[in-house]
mmCIF file of the protein (N, C-alpha, C, O) and its ligand, coordinates in Angstrom:
data_MODEL
# 
_entry.id   MODEL 
# 
loop_
_entity.id 
_entity.type 
_entity.pdbx_number_of_molecules 
1 polymer     1 
2 non-polymer 1 
# 
_entity_poly.entity_id                      1 
_entity_poly.type                           'polypeptide(L)' 
_entity_poly.nstd_linkage                   no 
_entity_poly.nstd_monomer                   no 
_entity_poly.pdbx_seq_one_letter_code       MSKSKPESSFIKVKCDECGNEQTVFDKPSRNVLCLVCDRLLVESTGGKGKINVEKI 
_entity_poly.pdbx_seq_one_letter_code_can   MSKSKPESSFIKVKCDECGNEQTVFDKPSRNVLCLVCDRLLVESTGGKGKINVEKI 
_entity_poly.pdbx_strand_id                 A 
# 
loop_
_entity_poly_seq.entity_id 
_entity_poly_seq.num 
_entity_poly_seq.mon_id 
_entity_poly_seq.hetero 
1 1  MET n 
1 2  SER n 
1 3  LYS n 
1 4  SER n 
1 5  LYS n 
1 6  PRO n 
1 7  GLU n 
1 8  SER n 
1 9  SER n 
1 10 PHE n 
1 11 ILE n 
1 12 LYS n 
1 13 VAL n 
1 14 LYS n 
1 15 CYS n 
1 16 ASP n 
1 17 GLU n 
1 18 CYS n 
1 19 GLY n 
1 20 ASN n 
1 21 GLU n 
1 22 GLN n 
1 23 THR n 
1 24 VAL n 
1 25 PHE n 
1 26 ASP n 
1 27 LYS n 
1 28 PRO n 
1 29 SER n 
1 30 ARG n 
1 31 ASN n 
1 32 VAL n 
1 33 LEU n 
1 34 CYS n 
1 35 LEU n 
1 36 VAL n 
1 37 CYS n 
1 38 ASP n 
1 39 ARG n 
1 40 LEU n 
1 41 LEU n 
1 42 VAL n 
1 43 GLU n 
1 44 SER n 
1 45 THR n 
1 46 GLY n 
1 47 GLY n 
1 48 LYS n 
1 49 GLY n 
1 50 LYS n 
1 51 ILE n 
1 52 ASN n 
1 53 VAL n 
1 54 GLU n 
1 55 LYS n 
1 56 ILE n 
# 
loop_
_struct_asym.id 
_struct_asym.entity_id 
A 1 
B 2 
# 
loop_
_chem_comp.id 
_chem_comp.type 
_chem_comp.mon_nstd_flag 
ARG 'L-peptide linking' y 
ASN 'L-peptide linking' y 
ASP 'L-peptide linking' y 
CYS 'L-peptide linking' y 
GLN 'L-peptide linking' y 
GLU 'L-peptide linking' y 
GLY 'peptide linking'   y 
ILE 'L-peptide linking' y 
LEU 'L-peptide linking' y 
LYS 'L-peptide linking' y 
MET 'L-peptide linking' y 
PHE 'L-peptide linking' y 
PRO 'L-peptide linking' y 
SER 'L-peptide linking' y 
THR 'L-peptide linking' y 
VAL 'L-peptide linking' y 
ZN  non-polymer         . 
# 
_pdbx_entity_nonpoly.entity_id   2 
_pdbx_entity_nonpoly.name        ? 
_pdbx_entity_nonpoly.comp_id     ZN 
# 
_pdbx_nonpoly_scheme.asym_id         B 
_pdbx_nonpoly_scheme.entity_id       2 
_pdbx_nonpoly_scheme.mon_id          ZN 
_pdbx_nonpoly_scheme.ndb_seq_num     1 
_pdbx_nonpoly_scheme.pdb_seq_num     101 
_pdbx_nonpoly_scheme.auth_seq_num    101 
_pdbx_nonpoly_scheme.pdb_mon_id      ZN 
_pdbx_nonpoly_scheme.auth_mon_id     ZN 
_pdbx_nonpoly_scheme.pdb_strand_id   A 
_pdbx_nonpoly_scheme.pdb_ins_code    . 
# 
loop_
_atom_site.group_PDB 
_atom_site.id 
_atom_site.type_symbol 
_atom_site.label_atom_id 
_atom_site.label_alt_id 
_atom_site.label_comp_id 
_atom_site.label_asym_id 
_atom_site.label_entity_id 
_atom_site.label_seq_id 
_atom_site.pdbx_PDB_ins_code 
_atom_site.Cartn_x 
_atom_site.Cartn_y 
_atom_site.Cartn_z 
_atom_site.occupancy 
_atom_site.B_iso_or_equiv 
_atom_site.pdbx_formal_charge 
_atom_site.auth_seq_id 
_atom_site.auth_comp_id 
_atom_site.auth_asym_id 
_atom_site.auth_atom_id 
_atom_site.pdbx_PDB_model_num 
ATOM   1   N  N  . MET A 1 1  ? 158.508 52.122 113.141 1.00 0.00 ? 1   MET A N  1 
ATOM   2   C  CA . MET A 1 1  ? 159.297 52.932 114.063 1.00 0.00 ? 1   MET A CA 1 
ATOM   3   C  C  . MET A 1 1  ? 159.741 52.089 115.277 1.00 0.00 ? 1   MET A C  1 
ATOM   4   O  O  . MET A 1 1  ? 158.904 51.717 116.099 1.00 0.00 ? 1   MET A O  1 
ATOM   5   N  N  . SER A 1 2  ? 160.983 51.799 115.394 1.00 0.00 ? 2   SER A N  1 
ATOM   6   C  CA . SER A 1 2  ? 161.420 50.973 116.504 1.00 0.00 ? 2   SER A CA 1 
ATOM   7   C  C  . SER A 1 2  ? 162.293 51.760 117.466 1.00 0.00 ? 2   SER A C  1 
ATOM   8   O  O  . SER A 1 2  ? 162.769 51.216 118.463 1.00 0.00 ? 2   SER A O  1 
ATOM   9   N  N  . LYS A 1 3  ? 162.505 53.024 117.176 1.00 0.00 ? 3   LYS A N  1 
ATOM   10  C  CA . LYS A 1 3  ? 163.293 53.812 118.109 1.00 0.00 ? 3   LYS A CA 1 
ATOM   11  C  C  . LYS A 1 3  ? 162.542 54.007 119.389 1.00 0.00 ? 3   LYS A C  1 
ATOM   12  O  O  . LYS A 1 3  ? 161.354 54.330 119.377 1.00 0.00 ? 3   LYS A O  1 
ATOM   13  N  N  . SER A 1 4  ? 163.230 53.811 120.515 1.00 0.00 ? 4   SER A N  1 
ATOM   14  C  CA . SER A 1 4  ? 162.587 53.970 121.769 1.00 0.00 ? 4   SER A CA 1 
ATOM   15  C  C  . SER A 1 4  ? 162.467 55.444 122.142 1.00 0.00 ? 4   SER A C  1 
ATOM   16  O  O  . SER A 1 4  ? 163.441 56.198 122.131 1.00 0.00 ? 4   SER A O  1 
ATOM   17  N  N  . LYS A 1 5  ? 161.242 55.821 122.470 1.00 0.00 ? 5   LYS A N  1 
ATOM   18  C  CA . LYS A 1 5  ? 160.964 57.198 122.815 1.00 0.00 ? 5   LYS A CA 1 
ATOM   19  C  C  . LYS A 1 5  ? 160.069 57.182 124.031 1.00 0.00 ? 5   LYS A C  1 
ATOM   20  O  O  . LYS A 1 5  ? 159.462 56.162 124.358 1.00 0.00 ? 5   LYS A O  1 
ATOM   21  N  N  . PRO A 1 6  ? 159.991 58.315 124.696 1.00 0.00 ? 6   PRO A N  1 
ATOM   22  C  CA . PRO A 1 6  ? 159.038 58.384 125.804 1.00 0.00 ? 6   PRO A CA 1 
ATOM   23  C  C  . PRO A 1 6  ? 157.637 58.100 125.318 1.00 0.00 ? 6   PRO A C  1 
ATOM   24  O  O  . PRO A 1 6  ? 157.307 58.332 124.155 1.00 0.00 ? 6   PRO A O  1 
ATOM   25  N  N  . GLU A 1 7  ? 156.816 57.595 126.223 1.00 0.00 ? 7   GLU A N  1 
ATOM   26  C  CA . GLU A 1 7  ? 155.431 57.233 125.846 1.00 0.00 ? 7   GLU A CA 1 
ATOM   27  C  C  . GLU A 1 7  ? 154.669 58.366 125.231 1.00 0.00 ? 7   GLU A C  1 
ATOM   28  O  O  . GLU A 1 7  ? 153.928 58.179 124.265 1.00 0.00 ? 7   GLU A O  1 
ATOM   29  N  N  . SER A 1 8  ? 154.844 59.532 125.781 1.00 0.00 ? 8   SER A N  1 
ATOM   30  C  CA . SER A 1 8  ? 154.151 60.668 125.249 1.00 0.00 ? 8   SER A CA 1 
ATOM   31  C  C  . SER A 1 8  ? 155.072 61.854 125.171 1.00 0.00 ? 8   SER A C  1 
ATOM   32  O  O  . SER A 1 8  ? 156.024 61.942 125.947 1.00 0.00 ? 8   SER A O  1 
ATOM   33  N  N  . SER A 1 9  ? 154.826 62.757 124.275 1.00 0.00 ? 9   SER A N  1 
ATOM   34  C  CA . SER A 1 9  ? 155.748 63.884 124.146 1.00 0.00 ? 9   SER A CA 1 
ATOM   35  C  C  . SER A 1 9  ? 155.050 65.018 123.433 1.00 0.00 ? 9   SER A C  1 
ATOM   36  O  O  . SER A 1 9  ? 153.914 64.912 122.969 1.00 0.00 ? 9   SER A O  1 
ATOM   37  N  N  . PHE A 1 10 ? 155.765 66.072 123.374 1.00 0.00 ? 10  PHE A N  1 
ATOM   38  C  CA . PHE A 1 10 ? 155.260 67.237 122.666 1.00 0.00 ? 10  PHE A CA 1 
ATOM   39  C  C  . PHE A 1 10 ? 155.940 67.261 121.285 1.00 0.00 ? 10  PHE A C  1 
ATOM   40  O  O  . PHE A 1 10 ? 157.108 66.906 121.132 1.00 0.00 ? 10  PHE A O  1 
ATOM   41  N  N  . ILE A 1 11 ? 155.183 67.681 120.329 1.00 0.00 ? 11  ILE A N  1 
ATOM   42  C  CA . ILE A 1 11 ? 155.709 67.840 118.987 1.00 0.00 ? 11  ILE A CA 1 
ATOM   43  C  C  . ILE A 1 11 ? 155.429 69.225 118.483 1.00 0.00 ? 11  ILE A C  1 
ATOM   44  O  O  . ILE A 1 11 ? 154.524 69.912 118.956 1.00 0.00 ? 11  ILE A O  1 
ATOM   45  N  N  . LYS A 1 12 ? 156.215 69.622 117.522 1.00 0.00 ? 12  LYS A N  1 
ATOM   46  C  CA . LYS A 1 12 ? 155.952 70.941 116.913 1.00 0.00 ? 12  LYS A CA 1 
ATOM   47  C  C  . LYS A 1 12 ? 155.363 70.718 115.542 1.00 0.00 ? 12  LYS A C  1 
ATOM   48  O  O  . LYS A 1 12 ? 155.866 69.913 114.758 1.00 0.00 ? 12  LYS A O  1 
ATOM   49  N  N  . VAL A 1 13 ? 154.315 71.421 115.261 1.00 0.00 ? 13  VAL A N  1 
ATOM   50  C  CA . VAL A 1 13 ? 153.651 71.331 113.957 1.00 0.00 ? 13  VAL A CA 1 
ATOM   51  C  C  . VAL A 1 13 ? 153.506 72.730 113.370 1.00 0.00 ? 13  VAL A C  1 
ATOM   52  O  O  . VAL A 1 13 ? 153.580 73.752 114.052 1.00 0.00 ? 13  VAL A O  1 
ATOM   53  N  N  . LYS A 1 14 ? 153.299 72.703 112.082 1.00 0.00 ? 14  LYS A N  1 
ATOM   54  C  CA . LYS A 1 14 ? 153.086 73.972 111.372 1.00 0.00 ? 14  LYS A CA 1 
ATOM   55  C  C  . LYS A 1 14 ? 151.770 73.958 110.635 1.00 0.00 ? 14  LYS A C  1 
ATOM   56  O  O  . LYS A 1 14 ? 151.504 73.077 109.818 1.00 0.00 ? 14  LYS A O  1 
ATOM   57  N  N  . CYS A 1 15 ? 150.967 74.924 110.928 1.00 0.00 ? 15  CYS A N  1 
ATOM   58  C  CA . CYS A 1 15 ? 149.649 75.028 110.303 1.00 0.00 ? 15  CYS A CA 1 
ATOM   59  C  C  . CYS A 1 15 ? 149.822 75.282 108.830 1.00 0.00 ? 15  CYS A C  1 
ATOM   60  O  O  . CYS A 1 15 ? 150.596 76.154 108.437 1.00 0.00 ? 15  CYS A O  1 
ATOM   61  N  N  . ASP A 1 16 ? 149.100 74.520 107.988 1.00 0.00 ? 16  ASP A N  1 
ATOM   62  C  CA . ASP A 1 16 ? 149.266 74.732 106.572 1.00 0.00 ? 16  ASP A CA 1 
ATOM   63  C  C  . ASP A 1 16 ? 148.347 75.806 106.038 1.00 0.00 ? 16  ASP A C  1 
ATOM   64  O  O  . ASP A 1 16 ? 148.414 76.156 104.860 1.00 0.00 ? 16  ASP A O  1 
ATOM   65  N  N  . GLU A 1 17 ? 147.492 76.330 106.892 1.00 0.00 ? 17  GLU A N  1 
ATOM   66  C  CA . GLU A 1 17 ? 146.614 77.429 106.476 1.00 0.00 ? 17  GLU A CA 1 
ATOM   67  C  C  . GLU A 1 17 ? 147.293 78.771 106.654 1.00 0.00 ? 17  GLU A C  1 
ATOM   68  O  O  . GLU A 1 17 ? 147.303 79.603 105.747 1.00 0.00 ? 17  GLU A O  1 
ATOM   69  N  N  . CYS A 1 18 ? 147.868 78.974 107.845 1.00 0.00 ? 18  CYS A N  1 
ATOM   70  C  CA . CYS A 1 18 ? 148.404 80.315 108.165 1.00 0.00 ? 18  CYS A CA 1 
ATOM   71  C  C  . CYS A 1 18 ? 149.872 80.331 108.476 1.00 0.00 ? 18  CYS A C  1 
ATOM   72  O  O  . CYS A 1 18 ? 150.451 81.401 108.659 1.00 0.00 ? 18  CYS A O  1 
ATOM   73  N  N  . GLY A 1 19 ? 150.513 79.134 108.542 1.00 0.00 ? 19  GLY A N  1 
ATOM   74  C  CA . GLY A 1 19 ? 151.946 79.104 108.805 1.00 0.00 ? 19  GLY A CA 1 
ATOM   75  C  C  . GLY A 1 19 ? 152.322 79.195 110.266 1.00 0.00 ? 19  GLY A C  1 
ATOM   76  O  O  . GLY A 1 19 ? 153.505 79.222 110.606 1.00 0.00 ? 19  GLY A O  1 
ATOM   77  N  N  . ASN A 1 20 ? 151.340 79.241 111.123 1.00 0.00 ? 20  ASN A N  1 
ATOM   78  C  CA . ASN A 1 20 ? 151.621 79.318 112.577 1.00 0.00 ? 20  ASN A CA 1 
ATOM   79  C  C  . ASN A 1 20 ? 152.338 78.018 113.023 1.00 0.00 ? 20  ASN A C  1 
ATOM   80  O  O  . ASN A 1 20 ? 151.962 76.909 112.643 1.00 0.00 ? 20  ASN A O  1 
ATOM   81  N  N  . GLU A 1 21 ? 153.362 78.209 113.829 1.00 0.00 ? 21  GLU A N  1 
ATOM   82  C  CA . GLU A 1 21 ? 154.053 77.053 114.406 1.00 0.00 ? 21  GLU A CA 1 
ATOM   83  C  C  . GLU A 1 21 ? 153.589 76.913 115.863 1.00 0.00 ? 21  GLU A C  1 
ATOM   84  O  O  . GLU A 1 21 ? 153.568 77.877 116.628 1.00 0.00 ? 21  GLU A O  1 
ATOM   85  N  N  . GLN A 1 22 ? 153.226 75.696 116.209 1.00 0.00 ? 22  GLN A N  1 
ATOM   86  C  CA . GLN A 1 22 ? 152.615 75.445 117.519 1.00 0.00 ? 22  GLN A CA 1 
ATOM   87  C  C  . GLN A 1 22 ? 153.142 74.155 118.105 1.00 0.00 ? 22  GLN A C  1 
ATOM   88  O  O  . GLN A 1 22 ? 153.333 73.170 117.392 1.00 0.00 ? 22  GLN A O  1 
ATOM   89  N  N  . THR A 1 23 ? 153.372 74.160 119.382 1.00 0.00 ? 23  THR A N  1 
ATOM   90  C  CA . THR A 1 23 ? 153.738 72.936 120.099 1.00 0.00 ? 23  THR A CA 1 
ATOM   91  C  C  . THR A 1 23 ? 152.519 72.251 120.627 1.00 0.00 ? 23  THR A C  1 
ATOM   92  O  O  . THR A 1 23 ? 151.708 72.851 121.333 1.00 0.00 ? 23  THR A O  1 
ATOM   93  N  N  . VAL A 1 24 ? 152.384 70.983 120.282 1.00 0.00 ? 24  VAL A N  1 
ATOM   94  C  CA . VAL A 1 24 ? 151.165 70.271 120.703 1.00 0.00 ? 24  VAL A CA 1 
ATOM   95  C  C  . VAL A 1 24 ? 151.547 68.946 121.350 1.00 0.00 ? 24  VAL A C  1 
ATOM   96  O  O  . VAL A 1 24 ? 152.618 68.401 121.082 1.00 0.00 ? 24  VAL A O  1 
ATOM   97  N  N  . PHE A 1 25 ? 150.680 68.441 122.189 1.00 0.00 ? 25  PHE A N  1 
ATOM   98  C  CA . PHE A 1 25 ? 150.826 67.132 122.821 1.00 0.00 ? 25  PHE A CA 1 
ATOM   99  C  C  . PHE A 1 25 ? 150.503 66.064 121.770 1.00 0.00 ? 25  PHE A C  1 
ATOM   100 O  O  . PHE A 1 25 ? 149.525 66.202 121.034 1.00 0.00 ? 25  PHE A O  1 
ATOM   101 N  N  . ASP A 1 26 ? 151.294 65.028 121.694 1.00 0.00 ? 26  ASP A N  1 
ATOM   102 C  CA . ASP A 1 26 ? 151.019 64.006 120.631 1.00 0.00 ? 26  ASP A CA 1 
ATOM   103 C  C  . ASP A 1 26 ? 149.915 63.067 121.002 1.00 0.00 ? 26  ASP A C  1 
ATOM   104 O  O  . ASP A 1 26 ? 149.458 62.305 120.149 1.00 0.00 ? 26  ASP A O  1 
ATOM   105 N  N  . LYS A 1 27 ? 149.451 63.079 122.258 1.00 0.00 ? 27  LYS A N  1 
ATOM   106 C  CA . LYS A 1 27 ? 148.277 62.295 122.624 1.00 0.00 ? 27  LYS A CA 1 
ATOM   107 C  C  . LYS A 1 27 ? 147.242 63.174 123.266 1.00 0.00 ? 27  LYS A C  1 
ATOM   108 O  O  . LYS A 1 27 ? 146.962 63.043 124.458 1.00 0.00 ? 27  LYS A O  1 
ATOM   109 N  N  . PRO A 1 28 ? 146.682 64.051 122.510 1.00 0.00 ? 28  PRO A N  1 
ATOM   110 C  CA . PRO A 1 28 ? 145.767 65.055 123.079 1.00 0.00 ? 28  PRO A CA 1 
ATOM   111 C  C  . PRO A 1 28 ? 144.467 64.397 123.505 1.00 0.00 ? 28  PRO A C  1 
ATOM   112 O  O  . PRO A 1 28 ? 143.973 63.480 122.848 1.00 0.00 ? 28  PRO A O  1 
ATOM   113 N  N  . SER A 1 29 ? 143.920 64.880 124.617 1.00 0.00 ? 29  SER A N  1 
ATOM   114 C  CA . SER A 1 29 ? 142.645 64.359 125.076 1.00 0.00 ? 29  SER A CA 1 
ATOM   115 C  C  . SER A 1 29 ? 141.470 65.022 124.362 1.00 0.00 ? 29  SER A C  1 
ATOM   116 O  O  . SER A 1 29 ? 140.327 64.574 124.452 1.00 0.00 ? 29  SER A O  1 
ATOM   117 N  N  . ARG A 1 30 ? 141.781 66.091 123.659 1.00 0.00 ? 30  ARG A N  1 
ATOM   118 C  CA . ARG A 1 30 ? 140.745 66.719 122.828 1.00 0.00 ? 30  ARG A CA 1 
ATOM   119 C  C  . ARG A 1 30 ? 141.394 67.290 121.589 1.00 0.00 ? 30  ARG A C  1 
ATOM   120 O  O  . ARG A 1 30 ? 142.614 67.445 121.543 1.00 0.00 ? 30  ARG A O  1 
ATOM   121 N  N  . ASN A 1 31 ? 140.600 67.603 120.589 1.00 0.00 ? 31  ASN A N  1 
ATOM   122 C  CA . ASN A 1 31 ? 141.156 68.094 119.346 1.00 0.00 ? 31  ASN A CA 1 
ATOM   123 C  C  . ASN A 1 31 ? 141.947 69.356 119.565 1.00 0.00 ? 31  ASN A C  1 
ATOM   124 O  O  . ASN A 1 31 ? 141.556 70.208 120.363 1.00 0.00 ? 31  ASN A O  1 
ATOM   125 N  N  . VAL A 1 32 ? 143.064 69.489 118.862 1.00 0.00 ? 32  VAL A N  1 
ATOM   126 C  CA . VAL A 1 32 ? 143.916 70.659 118.970 1.00 0.00 ? 32  VAL A CA 1 
ATOM   127 C  C  . VAL A 1 32 ? 143.741 71.541 117.748 1.00 0.00 ? 32  VAL A C  1 
ATOM   128 O  O  . VAL A 1 32 ? 143.948 71.110 116.614 1.00 0.00 ? 32  VAL A O  1 
ATOM   129 N  N  . LEU A 1 33 ? 143.356 72.783 118.000 1.00 0.00 ? 33  LEU A N  1 
ATOM   130 C  CA . LEU A 1 33 ? 143.131 73.734 116.910 1.00 0.00 ? 33  LEU A CA 1 
ATOM   131 C  C  . LEU A 1 33 ? 144.291 74.712 116.835 1.00 0.00 ? 33  LEU A C  1 
ATOM   132 O  O  . LEU A 1 33 ? 144.962 75.003 117.825 1.00 0.00 ? 33  LEU A O  1 
ATOM   133 N  N  . CYS A 1 34 ? 144.502 75.211 115.613 1.00 0.00 ? 34  CYS A N  1 
ATOM   134 C  CA . CYS A 1 34 ? 145.474 76.288 115.457 1.00 0.00 ? 34  CYS A CA 1 
ATOM   135 C  C  . CYS A 1 34 ? 144.991 77.492 116.274 1.00 0.00 ? 34  CYS A C  1 
ATOM   136 O  O  . CYS A 1 34 ? 143.812 77.844 116.261 1.00 0.00 ? 34  CYS A O  1 
ATOM   137 N  N  . LEU A 1 35 ? 145.946 78.112 116.989 1.00 0.00 ? 35  LEU A N  1 
ATOM   138 C  CA . LEU A 1 35 ? 145.609 79.252 117.836 1.00 0.00 ? 35  LEU A CA 1 
ATOM   139 C  C  . LEU A 1 35 ? 145.305 80.468 117.006 1.00 0.00 ? 35  LEU A C  1 
ATOM   140 O  O  . LEU A 1 35 ? 144.667 81.404 117.487 1.00 0.00 ? 35  LEU A O  1 
ATOM   141 N  N  . VAL A 1 36 ? 145.741 80.473 115.791 1.00 0.00 ? 36  VAL A N  1 
ATOM   142 C  CA . VAL A 1 36 ? 145.559 81.632 114.940 1.00 0.00 ? 36  VAL A CA 1 
ATOM   143 C  C  . VAL A 1 36 ? 144.284 81.520 114.087 1.00 0.00 ? 36  VAL A C  1 
ATOM   144 O  O  . VAL A 1 36 ? 143.461 82.435 114.080 1.00 0.00 ? 36  VAL A O  1 
ATOM   145 N  N  . CYS A 1 37 ? 144.123 80.401 113.374 1.00 0.00 ? 37  CYS A N  1 
ATOM   146 C  CA . CYS A 1 37 ? 143.049 80.342 112.400 1.00 0.00 ? 37  CYS A CA 1 
ATOM   147 C  C  . CYS A 1 37 ? 142.044 79.191 112.679 1.00 0.00 ? 37  CYS A C  1 
ATOM   148 O  O  . CYS A 1 37 ? 141.126 78.970 111.888 1.00 0.00 ? 37  CYS A O  1 
ATOM   149 N  N  . ASP A 1 38 ? 142.217 78.482 113.774 1.00 0.00 ? 38  ASP A N  1 
ATOM   150 C  CA . ASP A 1 38 ? 141.262 77.445 114.158 1.00 0.00 ? 38  ASP A CA 1 
ATOM   151 C  C  . ASP A 1 38 ? 141.250 76.206 113.227 1.00 0.00 ? 38  ASP A C  1 
ATOM   152 O  O  . ASP A 1 38 ? 140.303 75.420 113.261 1.00 0.00 ? 38  ASP A O  1 
ATOM   153 N  N  . ARG A 1 39 ? 142.289 76.038 112.408 1.00 0.00 ? 39  ARG A N  1 
ATOM   154 C  CA . ARG A 1 39 ? 142.365 74.785 111.650 1.00 0.00 ? 39  ARG A CA 1 
ATOM   155 C  C  . ARG A 1 39 ? 142.581 73.655 112.610 1.00 0.00 ? 39  ARG A C  1 
ATOM   156 O  O  . ARG A 1 39 ? 143.264 73.815 113.622 1.00 0.00 ? 39  ARG A O  1 
ATOM   157 N  N  . LEU A 1 40 ? 142.002 72.496 112.305 1.00 0.00 ? 40  LEU A N  1 
ATOM   158 C  CA . LEU A 1 40 ? 142.189 71.314 113.161 1.00 0.00 ? 40  LEU A CA 1 
ATOM   159 C  C  . LEU A 1 40 ? 143.589 70.750 112.889 1.00 0.00 ? 40  LEU A C  1 
ATOM   160 O  O  . LEU A 1 40 ? 143.873 70.253 111.799 1.00 0.00 ? 40  LEU A O  1 
ATOM   161 N  N  . LEU A 1 41 ? 144.454 70.837 113.902 1.00 0.00 ? 41  LEU A N  1 
ATOM   162 C  CA . LEU A 1 41 ? 145.844 70.413 113.715 1.00 0.00 ? 41  LEU A CA 1 
ATOM   163 C  C  . LEU A 1 41 ? 145.997 68.954 114.098 1.00 0.00 ? 41  LEU A C  1 
ATOM   164 O  O  . LEU A 1 41 ? 146.573 68.172 113.342 1.00 0.00 ? 41  LEU A O  1 
ATOM   165 N  N  . VAL A 1 42 ? 145.495 68.582 115.248 1.00 0.00 ? 42  VAL A N  1 
ATOM   166 C  CA . VAL A 1 42 ? 145.626 67.188 115.727 1.00 0.00 ? 42  VAL A CA 1 
ATOM   167 C  C  . VAL A 1 42 ? 144.253 66.714 116.209 1.00 0.00 ? 42  VAL A C  1 
ATOM   168 O  O  . VAL A 1 42 ? 143.637 67.354 117.061 1.00 0.00 ? 42  VAL A O  1 
ATOM   169 N  N  . GLU A 1 43 ? 143.793 65.628 115.682 1.00 0.00 ? 43  GLU A N  1 
ATOM   170 C  CA . GLU A 1 43 ? 142.537 65.041 116.119 1.00 0.00 ? 43  GLU A CA 1 
ATOM   171 C  C  . GLU A 1 43 ? 142.761 64.126 117.262 1.00 0.00 ? 43  GLU A C  1 
ATOM   172 O  O  . GLU A 1 43 ? 143.686 63.314 117.229 1.00 0.00 ? 43  GLU A O  1 
ATOM   173 N  N  . SER A 1 44 ? 141.938 64.224 118.294 1.00 0.00 ? 44  SER A N  1 
ATOM   174 C  CA . SER A 1 44 ? 142.013 63.311 119.433 1.00 0.00 ? 44  SER A CA 1 
ATOM   175 C  C  . SER A 1 44 ? 141.373 61.978 119.042 1.00 0.00 ? 44  SER A C  1 
ATOM   176 O  O  . SER A 1 44 ? 140.266 61.911 118.506 1.00 0.00 ? 44  SER A O  1 
ATOM   177 N  N  . THR A 1 45 ? 142.139 60.915 119.342 1.00 0.00 ? 45  THR A N  1 
ATOM   178 C  CA . THR A 1 45 ? 141.637 59.594 119.003 1.00 0.00 ? 45  THR A CA 1 
ATOM   179 C  C  . THR A 1 45 ? 141.518 58.722 120.228 1.00 0.00 ? 45  THR A C  1 
ATOM   180 O  O  . THR A 1 45 ? 141.118 57.562 120.121 1.00 0.00 ? 45  THR A O  1 
ATOM   181 N  N  . GLY A 1 46 ? 141.852 59.245 121.381 1.00 0.00 ? 46  GLY A N  1 
ATOM   182 C  CA . GLY A 1 46 ? 141.901 58.447 122.582 1.00 0.00 ? 46  GLY A CA 1 
ATOM   183 C  C  . GLY A 1 46 ? 143.282 57.870 122.830 1.00 0.00 ? 46  GLY A C  1 
ATOM   184 O  O  . GLY A 1 46 ? 143.579 57.423 123.938 1.00 0.00 ? 46  GLY A O  1 
ATOM   185 N  N  . GLY A 1 47 ? 144.116 57.875 121.826 1.00 0.00 ? 47  GLY A N  1 
ATOM   186 C  CA . GLY A 1 47 ? 145.497 57.425 121.945 1.00 0.00 ? 47  GLY A CA 1 
ATOM   187 C  C  . GLY A 1 47 ? 146.367 58.471 121.270 1.00 0.00 ? 47  GLY A C  1 
ATOM   188 O  O  . GLY A 1 47 ? 146.261 59.671 121.522 1.00 0.00 ? 47  GLY A O  1 
ATOM   189 N  N  . LYS A 1 48 ? 147.217 57.970 120.415 1.00 0.00 ? 48  LYS A N  1 
ATOM   190 C  CA . LYS A 1 48 ? 148.054 58.932 119.683 1.00 0.00 ? 48  LYS A CA 1 
ATOM   191 C  C  . LYS A 1 48 ? 147.195 59.752 118.741 1.00 0.00 ? 48  LYS A C  1 
ATOM   192 O  O  . LYS A 1 48 ? 146.395 59.221 117.970 1.00 0.00 ? 48  LYS A O  1 
ATOM   193 N  N  . GLY A 1 49 ? 147.381 61.063 118.825 1.00 0.00 ? 49  GLY A N  1 
ATOM   194 C  CA . GLY A 1 49 ? 146.543 61.926 117.978 1.00 0.00 ? 49  GLY A CA 1 
ATOM   195 C  C  . GLY A 1 49 ? 146.852 61.771 116.504 1.00 0.00 ? 49  GLY A C  1 
ATOM   196 O  O  . GLY A 1 49 ? 147.962 61.418 116.107 1.00 0.00 ? 49  GLY A O  1 
ATOM   197 N  N  . LYS A 1 50 ? 145.838 62.045 115.713 1.00 0.00 ? 50  LYS A N  1 
ATOM   198 C  CA . LYS A 1 50 ? 146.006 62.033 114.229 1.00 0.00 ? 50  LYS A CA 1 
ATOM   199 C  C  . LYS A 1 50 ? 146.411 63.440 113.819 1.00 0.00 ? 50  LYS A C  1 
ATOM   200 O  O  . LYS A 1 50 ? 145.651 64.398 113.958 1.00 0.00 ? 50  LYS A O  1 
ATOM   201 N  N  . ILE A 1 51 ? 147.641 63.534 113.308 1.00 0.00 ? 51  ILE A N  1 
ATOM   202 C  CA . ILE A 1 51 ? 148.191 64.843 112.967 1.00 0.00 ? 51  ILE A CA 1 
ATOM   203 C  C  . ILE A 1 51 ? 147.831 65.187 111.524 1.00 0.00 ? 51  ILE A C  1 
ATOM   204 O  O  . ILE A 1 51 ? 148.164 64.439 110.605 1.00 0.00 ? 51  ILE A O  1 
ATOM   205 N  N  . ASN A 1 52 ? 147.171 66.285 111.329 1.00 0.00 ? 52  ASN A N  1 
ATOM   206 C  CA . ASN A 1 52 ? 146.653 66.674 110.022 1.00 0.00 ? 52  ASN A CA 1 
ATOM   207 C  C  . ASN A 1 52 ? 147.599 67.616 109.251 1.00 0.00 ? 52  ASN A C  1 
ATOM   208 O  O  . ASN A 1 52 ? 147.386 67.900 108.073 1.00 0.00 ? 52  ASN A O  1 
ATOM   209 N  N  . VAL A 1 53 ? 148.636 68.086 109.938 1.00 0.00 ? 53  VAL A N  1 
ATOM   210 C  CA . VAL A 1 53 ? 149.514 69.042 109.325 1.00 0.00 ? 53  VAL A CA 1 
ATOM   211 C  C  . VAL A 1 53 ? 150.968 68.580 109.413 1.00 0.00 ? 53  VAL A C  1 
ATOM   212 O  O  . VAL A 1 53 ? 151.274 67.499 109.918 1.00 0.00 ? 53  VAL A O  1 
ATOM   213 N  N  . GLU A 1 54 ? 151.842 69.432 108.906 1.00 0.00 ? 54  GLU A N  1 
ATOM   214 C  CA . GLU A 1 54 ? 153.292 69.045 108.822 1.00 0.00 ? 54  GLU A CA 1 
ATOM   215 C  C  . GLU A 1 54 ? 153.924 69.138 110.195 1.00 0.00 ? 54  GLU A C  1 
ATOM   216 O  O  . GLU A 1 54 ? 153.708 70.091 110.943 1.00 0.00 ? 54  GLU A O  1 
ATOM   217 N  N  . LYS A 1 55 ? 154.730 68.096 110.510 1.00 0.00 ? 55  LYS A N  1 
ATOM   218 C  CA . LYS A 1 55 ? 155.538 68.137 111.718 1.00 0.00 ? 55  LYS A CA 1 
ATOM   219 C  C  . LYS A 1 55 ? 156.831 68.869 111.409 1.00 0.00 ? 55  LYS A C  1 
ATOM   220 O  O  . LYS A 1 55 ? 157.400 68.685 110.333 1.00 0.00 ? 55  LYS A O  1 
ATOM   221 N  N  . ILE A 1 56 ? 157.309 69.703 112.341 1.00 0.00 ? 56  ILE A N  1 
ATOM   222 C  CA . ILE A 1 56 ? 158.579 70.400 112.083 1.00 0.00 ? 56  ILE A CA 1 
ATOM   223 C  C  . ILE A 1 56 ? 159.533 70.153 113.220 1.00 0.00 ? 56  ILE A C  1 
ATOM   224 O  O  . ILE A 1 56 ? 160.659 70.650 113.200 1.00 0.00 ? 56  ILE A O  1 
HETATM 225 ZN ZN . ZN  B 2 .  ? 146.549 78.322 111.347 1.00 0.00 2 101 ZN  A ZN 1 
# 
């Protein structure tokens, strides 16, 4: 990926368990869970989060 983008941003993801669409920070300081079903959507890694579900 060589496109220049802001250092950090918000992304929209879709939970694959319940279909909930949620806006999340792409560098979360803690794990991000689905607000509906508590599935782990984005894992905190200290840098760019590891996204476990589909980006939309
Ligand atoms: Zn969910």
